N, CA, C and O atoms as a printed pandas DataFrame, in Angstrom:
     atom_number atom_name residue_name chain_id  residue_number  x_coord  y_coord  z_coord
0              1         N          ALA        A               1   79.744 -177.822  -19.351
1              2        CA          ALA        A               1   79.594 -176.395  -19.079
2              3         C          ALA        A               1   81.385 -175.898  -19.826
3              4         O          ALA        A               1   81.730 -174.752  -20.113
4              5         N          SER        A               2   82.133 -177.032  -19.955
5              6        CA          SER        A               2   83.404 -176.389  -20.508
6              7         C          SER        A               2   83.039 -176.373  -22.078
7              8         O          SER        A               2   83.571 -175.460  -22.709
8              9         N          GLU        A               3   82.230 -177.230  -22.780
9             10        CA          GLU        A               3   81.842 -177.148  -24.092
10            11         C          GLU        A               3   81.272 -175.320  -24.184
11            12         O          GLU        A               3   81.985 -174.435  -24.658
12            13         N          GLU        A               4   80.302 -175.159  -23.791
13            14        CA          GLU        A               4   79.689 -174.055  -23.843
14            15         C          GLU        A               4   81.147 -172.799  -23.605
15            16         O          GLU        A               4   81.437 -171.879  -24.370
16            17         N          ALA        A               5   81.732 -173.123  -22.505
17            18        CA          ALA        A               5   82.924 -171.965  -22.436
18            19         C          ALA        A               5   83.761 -171.764  -23.309
19            20         O          ALA        A               5   84.123 -170.634  -23.637
20            21         N          MET        A               6   84.184 -172.815  -23.804
21            22        CA          MET        A               6   84.829 -172.865  -25.695
22            23         C          MET        A               6   84.005 -172.127  -26.454
23            24         O          MET        A               6   84.403 -171.050  -26.897
24            25         N          LYS        A               7   82.502 -172.675  -26.770
25            26        CA          LYS        A               7   81.940 -172.208  -27.722
26            27         C          LYS        A               7   81.828 -170.389  -27.905
27            28         O          LYS        A               7   81.606 -169.746  -28.931
28            29         N          GLN        A               8   82.102 -169.843  -26.327
29            30        CA          GLN        A               8   81.650 -168.460  -26.329
30            31         C          GLN        A               8   82.903 -167.883  -26.525
31            32         O          GLN        A               8   83.012 -166.760  -27.017
32            33         N          ALA        A               9   84.245 -168.832  -26.042
33            34        CA          ALA        A               9   85.098 -167.874  -26.227
34            35         C          ALA        A               9   85.724 -168.128  -27.795
35            36         O          ALA        A               9   86.658 -167.451  -28.223
36            37         N          HIS        A              10   85.152 -169.067  -28.482
37            38        CA          HIS        A              10   85.583 -169.030  -29.929
38            39         C          HIS        A              10   84.607 -167.722  -30.534
39            40         O          HIS        A              10   85.051 -166.912  -31.347
40            41         N          GLN        A              11   83.454 -167.683  -30.083
41            42        CA          GLN        A              11   82.877 -166.421  -30.851
42            43         C          GLN        A              11   83.308 -165.008  -30.027
43            44         O          GLN        A              11   83.031 -164.005  -30.686
44            45         N          ALA        A              12   83.818 -164.782  -28.957
45            46        CA          ALA        A              12   84.893 -163.812  -29.062
46            47         C          ALA        A              12   85.829 -163.513  -29.141
47            48         O          ALA        A              12   86.308 -162.526  -28.583
48            49         N          VAL        A              13   86.599 -164.556  -30.133
49            50        CA          VAL        A              13   88.003 -164.521  -30.825
50            51         C          VAL        A              13   87.206 -164.265  -32.253
51            52         O          VAL        A              13   87.789 -163.516  -33.037
52            53         N          GLN        A              14   86.133 -164.724  -32.606
53            54        CA          GLN        A              14   85.688 -164.548  -34.011
54            55         C          GLN        A              14   85.088 -162.888  -33.874
55            56         O          GLN        A              14   85.130 -162.330  -34.970
56            57         N          ALA        A              15   84.746 -162.331  -33.168
57            58        CA          ALA        A              15   84.433 -160.938  -32.844
58            59         C          ALA        A              15   85.071 -159.878  -33.330
59            60         O          ALA        A              15   84.763 -158.884  -33.987
60            61         N          MET        A              16   86.520 -160.550  -32.609
61            62        CA          MET        A              16   87.481 -159.711  -32.156
62            63         C          MET        A              16   88.130 -159.370  -33.313
63            64         O          MET        A              16   88.442 -158.241  -33.692
64            65         N          GLY        A              17   88.340 -160.599  -33.935
65            66        CA          GLY        A              17   89.159 -160.681  -35.168
66            67         C          GLY        A              17   90.203 -161.110  -35.115
67            68         O          GLY        A              17   90.403 -162.094  -34.402
68            69         N          GLY        A              18   91.397 -160.434  -35.965
69            70        CA          GLY        A              18   92.813 -160.951  -35.372
70            71         C          GLY        A              18   92.817 -160.326  -33.776
71            72         O          GLY        A              18   92.843 -161.264  -32.979
72            73         N          ALA        A              19   92.803 -159.370  -33.293
73            74        CA          ALA        A              19   93.162 -158.908  -32.237
74            75         C          ALA        A              19   92.756 -159.562  -30.942
75            76         O          ALA        A              19   92.959 -159.268  -29.764
76            77         N          GLY        A              20   92.062 -160.628  -31.593
77            78        CA          GLY        A              20   91.146 -161.222  -30.428
78            79         C          GLY        A              20   92.281 -162.872  -30.049
79            80         O          GLY        A              20   92.250 -163.723  -29.160
80            81         N          TYR        A              21   93.163 -162.640  -31.273
81            82        CA          TYR        A              21   93.776 -164.168  -31.124
82            83         C          TYR        A              21   95.502 -164.120  -30.845
83            84         O          TYR        A              21   96.260 -165.074  -30.669
84            85         N          MET        A              22   95.892 -162.278  -30.883
85            86        CA          MET        A              22   97.089 -162.238  -30.029
86            87         C          MET        A              22   97.124 -162.734  -28.507
87            88         O          MET        A              22   96.246 -162.921  -27.665
88            89         N          ASN        A              23   98.492 -162.866  -28.516
89            90        CA          ASN        A              23   98.651 -163.291  -27.140
90            91         C          ASN        A              23   98.247 -162.031  -25.497
91            92         O          ASN        A              23   97.738 -161.867  -24.388
92            93         N          GLU        A              24   98.869 -161.605  -26.432
93            94        CA          GLU        A              24   98.258 -159.824  -25.365
94            95         C          GLU        A              24   96.801 -159.469  -25.213
95            96         O          GLU        A              24   96.343 -158.667  -24.400
96            97         N          SER        A              25   96.181 -160.125  -26.044
97            98        CA          SER        A              25   94.635 -160.002  -25.347
98            99         C          SER        A              25   93.806 -160.950  -24.657
99           100         O          SER        A              25   93.516 -162.028  -25.177
100          101         N          PRO        A              26   93.386 -160.594  -23.453
101          102        CA          PRO        A              26   92.589 -161.357  -22.982
102          103         C          PRO        A              26   91.242 -161.946  -23.206
103          104         O          PRO        A              26   90.632 -162.595  -22.357
104          105         N          VAL        A              27   90.847 -161.697  -24.323
105          106        CA          VAL        A              27   90.099 -162.861  -25.011
106          107         C          VAL        A              27   90.754 -164.180  -25.478
107          108         O          VAL        A              27   90.177 -165.266  -25.529
108          109         N          SER        A              28   92.406 -163.866  -25.906
109          110        CA          SER        A              28   92.924 -165.082  -26.279
110          111         C          SER        A              28   93.216 -165.774  -25.200
111          112         O          SER        A              28   93.181 -166.992  -25.378
112          113         N          ARG        A              29   93.604 -165.279  -23.720
113          114        CA          ARG        A              29   93.986 -165.907  -22.778
114          115         C          ARG        A              29   92.697 -167.026  -22.204
115          116         O          ARG        A              29   92.831 -168.167  -21.762
116          117         N          ILE        A              30   91.399 -166.186  -22.411
117          118        CA          ILE        A              30   90.049 -166.950  -22.285
118          119         C          ILE        A              30   89.969 -168.140  -22.864
119          120         O          ILE        A              30   89.910 -169.246  -22.327
120          121         N          PHE        A              31   89.971 -167.822  -24.123
121          122        CA          PHE        A              31   89.918 -169.079  -24.945
122          123         C          PHE        A              31   91.000 -170.068  -25.081
123          124         O          PHE        A              31   90.850 -171.219  -25.491
124          125         N          ARG        A              32   92.317 -169.417  -24.628
125          126        CA          ARG        A              32   93.561 -170.818  -24.367
126          127         C          ARG        A              32   92.821 -171.426  -22.444
127          128         O          ARG        A              32   93.030 -172.595  -22.120
128          129         N          ASP        A              33   92.288 -170.774  -21.761
129          130        CA          ASP        A              33   91.369 -171.557  -20.547
130          131         C          ASP        A              33   90.305 -172.248  -20.728
131          132         O          ASP        A              33   90.032 -173.174  -19.964
132          133         N          ALA        A              34   89.461 -171.890  -21.853
133          134        CA          ALA        A              34   88.629 -172.209  -22.258
134          135         C          ALA        A              34   88.865 -174.079  -22.694
135          136         O          ALA        A              34   88.196 -175.014  -22.254
136          137         N          LYS        A              35   89.887 -174.134  -23.554
137          138        CA          LYS        A              35   90.139 -175.379  -24.130
138          139         C          LYS        A              35   90.725 -175.942  -22.920
139          140         O          LYS        A              35   90.092 -176.973  -22.690
140          141         N          LEU        A              36   91.567 -175.781  -22.090
141          142        CA          LEU        A              36   92.437 -176.502  -21.412
142          143         C          LEU        A              36   90.996 -177.012  -20.310
143          144         O          LEU        A              36   91.078 -178.132  -19.805
144          145         N          MET        A              37   89.894 -176.249  -20.037
145          146        CA          MET        A              37   89.325 -176.339  -19.104
146          147         C          MET        A              37   88.644 -177.741  -19.901
147          148         O          MET        A              37   88.605 -178.824  -19.317
148          149         N          GLU        A              38   88.199 -177.585  -21.095
149          150        CA          GLU        A              38   87.861 -178.801  -21.539
150          151         C          GLU        A              38   88.375 -179.855  -21.913
151          152         O          GLU        A              38   87.660 -180.851  -22.025
152          153         N          ILE        A              39   89.910 -179.918  -22.237
153          154        CA          ILE        A              39   90.821 -181.197  -22.028
154          155         C          ILE        A              39   90.772 -181.573  -20.823
155          156         O          ILE        A              39   91.004 -182.780  -20.897
156          157         N          GLY        A              40   90.591 -181.266  -19.561
157          158        CA          GLY        A              40   90.825 -181.141  -17.962
158          159         C          GLY        A              40   90.099 -182.152  -17.294
159          160         O          GLY        A              40   90.368 -183.095  -16.550
160          161         N          ALA        A              41   88.807 -181.507  -17.945
161          162        CA          ALA        A              41   87.560 -182.379  -17.837
162          163         C          ALA        A              41   87.060 -183.404  -18.029
163          164         O          ALA        A              41   86.186 -184.012  -17.411
164          165         N          GLY        A              42   87.996 -183.782  -19.521
165          166        CA          GLY        A              42   87.877 -185.023  -20.223
166          167         C          GLY        A              42   87.002 -184.884  -21.480
167          168         O          GLY        A              42   86.103 -184.043  -21.485
168          169         N          THR        A              43   87.189 -185.541  -22.369
169          170        CA          THR        A              43   86.935 -185.445  -23.739
170          171         C          THR        A              43   84.925 -185.660  -23.506
171          172         O          THR        A              43   84.531 -186.717  -23.013
172          173         N          SER        A              44   84.341 -185.044  -23.738
173          174        CA          SER        A              44   82.721 -184.684  -23.964
174          175         C          SER        A              44   82.110 -185.891  -24.554
175          176         O          SER        A              44   80.948 -186.231  -24.336
176          177         N          GLU        A              45   83.015 -186.582  -25.378
177          178        CA          GLU        A              45   82.435 -187.855  -25.604
178          179         C          GLU        A              45   82.457 -189.172  -24.682
179          180         O          GLU        A              45   81.602 -190.041  -24.511
180          181         N          ILE        A              46   84.229 -188.939  -23.952
181          182        CA          ILE        A              46   83.877 -189.659  -22.896
182          183         C          ILE        A              46   82.960 -189.487  -21.731
183          184         O          ILE        A              46   82.433 -190.421  -21.127
184          185         N          ARG        A              47   82.822 -188.301  -21.480
185          186        CA          ARG        A              47   81.888 -188.126  -20.400
186          187         C          ARG        A              47   80.160 -188.544  -20.746
187          188         O          ARG        A              47   79.435 -189.111  -19.929
188          189         N          ARG        A              48   79.890 -188.274  -21.623
189          190        CA          ARG        A              48   78.430 -188.649  -22.518
190          191         C          ARG        A              48   78.864 -190.213  -22.170
191          192         O          ARG        A              48   78.245 -190.573  -21.169
192          193         N          MET        A              49   79.697 -191.211  -22.662
193          194        CA          MET        A              49   79.691 -192.524  -22.452
194          195         C          MET        A              49   79.735 -193.078  -20.836
195          196         O          MET        A              49   79.195 -194.170  -20.658
196          197         N          LEU        A              50   80.163 -192.601  -19.990
197          198        CA          LEU        A              50   79.892 -192.631  -19.167
198          199         C          LEU        A              50   78.571 -191.971  -17.760
199          200         O          LEU        A              50   78.594 -192.074  -16.534
200          201         N          ILE        A              51   77.926 -191.553  -18.376
201          202        CA          ILE        A              51   76.727 -191.026  -17.488
202          203         C          ILE        A              51   75.710 -192.142  -18.253
203          204         O          ILE        A              51   74.954 -192.852  -17.589
204          205         N          GLY        A              52   75.799 -192.230  -20.105
205          206        CA          GLY        A              52   74.875 -193.117  -20.655
206          207         C          GLY        A              52   75.161 -194.474  -20.064
207          208         O          GLY        A              52   74.283 -195.263  -20.413
208          209         N          ARG        A              53   76.109 -195.048  -19.265
209          210        CA          ARG        A              53   76.528 -196.333  -18.850
210          211         C          ARG        A              53   75.831 -196.112  -17.508
211          212         O          ARG        A              53   75.114 -197.076  -17.239
212          213         N          GLU        A              54   75.814 -195.288  -16.712
213          214        CA          GLU        A              54   75.168 -195.169  -15.237
214          215         C          GLU        A              54   73.732 -195.199  -15.551
215          216         O          GLU        A              54   73.005 -195.837  -14.789
216          217         N          LEU        A              55   73.181 -194.550  -16.648
217          218        CA          LEU        A              55   71.929 -194.563  -17.041
218          219         C          LEU        A              55   71.202 -195.746  -16.906
219          220         O          LEU        A              55   70.216 -195.996  -16.213
220          221         N          MET        A              56   71.994 -196.591  -17.858
221          222        CA          MET        A              56   71.414 -198.074  -18.119
222          223         C          MET        A              56   71.755 -199.016  -17.004
223          224         O          MET        A              56   71.218 -200.124  -17.008
224          225         N          GLU        A              57   72.742 -198.634  -15.882
225          226        CA          GLU        A              57   73.161 -199.590  -14.634
226          227         C          GLU        A              57   71.391 -199.008  -13.797
227          228         O          GLU        A              57   70.557 -199.866  -13.513
228          229         N          LEU        A              58   71.173 -197.781  -13.582
229          230        CA          LEU        A              58   70.129 -197.646  -13.458
230          231         C          LEU        A              58   68.477 -198.244  -13.543
231          232         O          LEU        A              58   67.554 -198.503  -12.770
232          233         N          MET        A              59   68.779 -198.272  -15.024
233          234        CA          MET        A              59   67.475 -198.545  -15.853
234          235         C          MET        A              59   67.276 -200.510  -15.616
235          236         O          MET        A              59   66.256 -201.118  -15.938
236          237         N          LYS        A              60   68.411 -201.097  -15.051
237          238        CA          LYS        A              60   68.214 -202.419  -14.906
238          239         C          LYS        A              60   67.194 -202.825  -13.552
239          240         O          LYS        A              60   66.934 -204.003  -13.307
């Protein structure tokens, strides 16, 4: 979910151009929040590794 939020926020910033990047813009706030959500949840690579490890344990 955090990856998709970041992807969509990035698209919104791109669509708004410079106005989407300014601190007063709601889009810039969403972009910053999405990045924090991505960081706070742990990196995607680590989450994938943990899921893979659990799946391997289930297959034993």
